[in-house]
C-alpha positions in Angstrom: -5.9 67.0 76.5 -6.2 70.3 77.6 -4.5 69.9 81.0 -1.2 68.0 78.9 -1.3 70.9 76.3 -1.4 73.8 79.5 1.7 72.3 81.1 3.4 72.3 78.1 2.8 75.6 77.3 3.7 76.7 80.7 6.9 74.9 80.3 7.5 76.8 77.0 6.9 80.3 78.9 8.9 79.1 82.0 11.9 78.3 80.4 11.9 81.3 78.2 11.7 83.6 81.0 14.6 82.3 82.7 16.8 82.6 79.5 15.4 86.4 79.2 16.3 86.7 83.1 19.6 85.4 82.4 20.6 87.1 79.3 19.4 90.4 81.3 21.4 89.7 84.0 24.7 89.1 82.4 24.0 92.0 80.3 23.5 94.1 83.5 26.6 92.5 85.2 29.2 93.2 82.6 28.1 96.9 82.1 27.4 97.4 85.9 30.8 95.9 87.0 32.9 97.8 83.9 30.9 101.3 84.9 31.9 100.5 89.0 35.6 99.3 88.3 36.1 102.7 86.6 34.5 104.8 89.0 36.2 103.5 92.4 39.0 100.8 91.0 41.5 103.5 92.3 40.3 103.3 95.8 43.0 101.1 98.1 40.3 98.5 99.4 39.1 98.0 96.3 39.2 94.3 94.6 38.4 91.9 91.5 36.9 89.7 94.0 34.9 92.8 95.7 34.2 94.7 92.9 32.4 91.4 91.7 30.5 90.5 94.7 29.4 94.4 94.9 28.4 94.0 91.4 26.3 90.7 92.1 24.8 92.4 95.4 23.3 95.6 93.2 21.8 93.1 90.2 18.5 92.2 91.7 17.7 96.0 92.5 18.1 96.4 88.6 16.5 93.2 88.0 13.4 94.4 89.5 13.2 97.5 87.1 13.0 94.9 84.1 10.6 93.0 85.6 7.8 94.2 83.2 10.0 94.2 80.2 11.1 90.2 81.1 7.1 89.5 81.3 6.0 91.4 77.9 9.7 89.8 75.6 9.0 86.3 77.1 5.2 86.1 76.5 5.8 87.6 72.7 8.9 84.9 72.0 7.3 82.2 73.8 3.8 83.0 71.5 5.5 83.6 68.2 7.9 80.5 68.5 4.9 78.0 68.8 3.2 80.2 66.1 6.2 79.3 63.8 6.2 75.7 64.5 2.5 75.6 63.5 2.0 74.4 67.2 -1.1 77.2 67.8 -2.3 76.3 64.8 -3.1 72.4 65.4 -3.9 73.8 68.9 -7.3 76.2 67.5 -8.0 73.2 65.1 -8.5 70.8 67.8 -11.2 73.1 69.0 -9.3 74.8 72.0 -9.7 78.7 72.2 -7.2 81.1 72.6 -8.4 81.7 76.4 -7.9 78.1 76.9 -4.7 78.1 75.8 -3.5 81.5 77.1 -4.5 80.4 80.3 -0.8 78.9 81.2 1.3 82.0 79.9 -1.2 84.2 82.1 -0.5 81.9 85.5 2.9 81.9 84.3 2.8 86.0 84.4 1.1 85.9 88.0 3.4 83.5 89.6 6.5 85.2 87.9 5.1 88.5 89.6 4.5 86.7 93.1 8.3 85.7 92.6 9.5 89.0 92.4 7.3 90.1 94.5 8.1 87.4 97.6 11.6 86.8 96.9 13.3 88.9 94.3 12.4 92.5 96.1 13.5 91.5 99.6 16.7 90.2 98.1 17.3 93.5 96.1 16.7 95.6 99.3 19.0 93.5 101.7 21.7 93.6 98.7 21.5 96.8 97.9 22.4 98.1 101.2 24.9 95.6 101.5 26.5 96.8 98.5 26.4 100.2 100.2 28.3 98.9 103.3 31.3 97.7 100.9 32.0 100.6 99.0 31.6 102.9 102.0 34.6 100.4 103.4 36.5 101.7 100.3 36.0 104.8 101.1 33.7 105.7 98.0 31.3 108.5 100.1 31.8 110.9 97.3 29.4 108.3 94.8 28.3 105.8 97.1 25.0 105.1 95.7 22.8 105.5 98.8 21.0 108.4 98.3 19.9 110.0 94.4 19.9 113.0 96.5 22.1 114.8 99.6 19.4 114.1 102.3 19.2 117.0 105.0 17.8 116.8 108.8 17.1 119.4 111.3 17.4 119.4 115.0 16.7 121.6 117.8 18.2 120.5 121.3 18.1 123.4 124.0 19.2 126.6 122.6 21.5 124.9 119.7 19.6 124.7 116.1 21.7 122.3 113.8 21.2 120.9 110.0 22.4 117.6 109.2 23.8 117.1 105.6 25.0 113.9 104.5 26.5 112.1 101.4 25.7 108.6 102.1 23.7 106.6 104.7 24.3 103.5 106.0 22.8 101.0 108.9 19.2 102.2 109.0 19.8 105.5 109.1 22.3 105.1 112.0 25.3 105.9 110.2 26.1 108.7 108.2 29.1 109.5 106.0 30.9 112.7 104.5 29.2 114.7 107.3 28.6 118.5 107.5 26.9 120.0 110.5 25.6 123.6 110.4 24.5 125.7 113.5 22.7 128.4 113.8 22.7 131.6 116.4 19.4 133.2 118.2 19.7 135.5 115.3 19.9 132.8 112.6 22.9 133.4 111.4 25.7 130.9 111.0 27.9 130.2 113.9 29.6 127.2 113.7 30.3 124.2 110.7 31.2 121.3 111.4 32.6 118.5 108.8 33.6 115.1 109.8 34.2 111.6 107.7 31.3 110.2 109.4 28.6 110.9 112.1 27.2 107.8 114.3 23.9 107.9 116.6 24.3 106.7 119.8 21.9 107.2 122.7 21.2 110.7 123.1 24.4 112.4 121.0 25.7 112.0 117.1 29.3 111.1 117.7 31.4 112.5 115.2 34.9 111.1 113.6 37.7 113.2 112.4 36.1 116.7 112.3 36.8 120.2 111.2 35.4 122.8 113.1 34.9 126.4 111.3 33.8 129.5 112.9 33.9 133.1 111.6 36.7 134.8 111.9 38.5 131.9 113.4 41.2 129.3 111.8 39.4 125.9 111.8 40.0 123.5 114.5 40.7 119.8 113.6 38.7 117.2 116.2 39.4 113.2 116.7 35.7 113.1 118.0 32.7 115.3 119.0 29.9 114.8 120.4 26.9 116.3 119.2 23.8 116.3 121.5 20.1 115.0 120.1 16.8 114.5 120.9 16.6 112.6 117.4 16.0 108.8 117.9 16.9 106.0 115.3 13.4 105.6 114.0 12.4 108.9 113.1 16.1 109.2 111.4 15.3 106.3 109.4 12.0 106.8 108.4 13.0 110.5 107.0 16.0 109.6 105.0 14.9 105.7 104.1 13.6 105.2 100.5 10.6 103.2 99.9 12.1 101.4 96.8 15.0 99.9 99.4 12.4 98.8 101.6 11.6 95.2 101.8 8.1 94.3 100.6 8.0 92.6 103.9 8.5 95.5 106.0 6.4 98.0 104.4 3.4 97.9 106.1 5.5 98.0 109.5 7.8 101.2 108.0 4.0 103.0 106.8 3.2 102.9 110.3 6.2 103.8 112.3 6.3 107.3 110.0 2.0 107.9 110.6 3.6 108.0 114.2 6.4 110.3 113.8 3.8 113.0 111.5 5.6 112.0 108.1 3.5 111.8 105.0 3.4 108.1 103.7 2.3 108.6 100.0 5.7 107.5 98.9 5.5 104.6 100.9 1.9 103.2 100.6 2.5 103.9 96.9 5.2 101.4 97.0 3.3 99.0 98.8 0.2 99.1 96.5 3.0 98.6 93.4 4.5 95.9 94.7 0.9 94.6 95.4 -0.7 95.3 91.6 2.7 94.1 89.9 1.7 90.4 89.4 -1.1 91.6 87.4 0.7 94.3 85.5 3.0 91.1 84.4 -0.7 89.7 83.4 -1.4 92.9 81.4 2.3 92.5 79.8 1.3 89.1 78.8 -2.4 90.0 77.2 -0.4 92.7 75.3 2.3 90.3 73.8 -0.6 87.6 72.8 -2.3 91.0 70.6 0.7 91.0 68.6 1.7 87.5 68.7 -1.5 85.7 68.2 -1.9 86.2 64.2 -0.5 83.2 62.2 1.7 84.3 59.3 2.9 82.0 56.8 6.7 83.4 57.1 7.6 85.5 59.4 5.3 88.1 62.2 5.2 91.6 61.1 7.4 93.6 62.0 5.5 96.2 62.3 3.4 94.6 64.9 5.9 93.6 66.8 7.0 96.7 67.2 3.9 98.1 68.0 4.0 95.4 71.0 6.9 96.6 72.5 6.0 100.4 72.1 2.5 99.3 73.8 4.4 97.9 76.8 6.7 100.4 76.9 3.9 102.8 77.2 2.3 101.3 79.8 5.5 101.1 81.9 5.9 104.8 81.6 2.5 105.3 82.6 2.9 103.4 85.5 6.2 105.1 86.5 4.6 108.5 85.5 1.3 107.5 87.9 3.6 106.3 90.9 5.3 109.6 91.1 1.8 111.6 91.6 0.8 109.0 94.1 4.4 109.5 95.7 3.9 113.1 95.9 0.4 113.1 96.8 -1.4 114.3 93.7 -3.6 111.2 93.6 -4.4 108.8 95.9 -1.6 105.9 96.6 -4.3 103.0 95.2 -5.5 105.1 92.7 -2.0 105.1 91.3 -0.7 101.7 91.4 -4.2 100.0 90.3 -5.7 102.6 87.7 -2.9 101.5 84.8 -2.6 97.9 85.8 -6.2 97.9 85.3 -6.7 99.7 82.3 -4.2 97.9 80.3 -5.5 94.2 80.9 -8.9 95.9 80.0 -7.9 96.9 76.9 -5.7 93.9 76.1 -8.6 91.5 77.1 -10.8 94.3 74.9 -8.3 93.9 71.7 -8.5 89.8 72.1 -12.2 89.5 71.9 -12.0 91.7 69.2 -9.2 89.6 67.2 -10.7 86.5 68.2 -14.5 86.6 68.8 -15.2 89.7 66.3 
């Protein structure tokens, strides 16, 4: 009987989670497509079909941010529905404890977390890069979402010292869009500024396209192509510009090793890696929080204050997780502690509350 009941509860949880995912996907798709149409709808390369495609490519990255809330809401909805239909009352009357009939929900949340880490995260990383490439093809470099802040690189080649800035990064750091290169002389004063539509990293040089060179006291000069000598390698540029959130889970280990070999700090990538490992247990913690506010039987409806308390508790857990993750990325706390401490505390707190409610 317990096995049959467990399969039934597990199926109810899976169906509820799928409906929540479909609803959130539809809502995000409509909002993001409308926003993007207003932003780049006037560009010559934009069409409705490609706009829908780009929106679809960006959706997985946004969905990754909503996964903890989906686990919380689906757990609450499934348990409240079972309570209203007296199914949990009958289950308790049959002598099945809360720890037994919660097992399918905990397993479902854990498997949902594994699916998000192993499938949704790589798909989000790939889709985000493809969406950036399509937007770049439209000419939307000023509003491209490749970086939330303008990346800058410093290079020294011989006696030439230059700083390279760009508003979009494509092709794993080998192609920059809307580029500005500022050269300095021996006295650390600006000697030359080069503005280009794009810069492609070749073997030993940057290839600048459609360049506007400006020197002090001289008129600007326009050039079709300029080769800027460099000793930067593709791996160096890639590690210095890529954001941890845009790296697939399976590539994080290799990226961390590569960043260490170049002497880059790896706190952000290590924190992201540990956060991905902790995500399944974070969803389990969200499910325990949902159980704390959804298992009490009510003859008519669940208390709105109790449900609101569960939502606020899940939201606070998410905020604390993001805040501690930021501390880990900046090196204030170790990445392992930053990723796992909120999860362990939330699971312990949820289990303690359930023990107090159910076992006294």
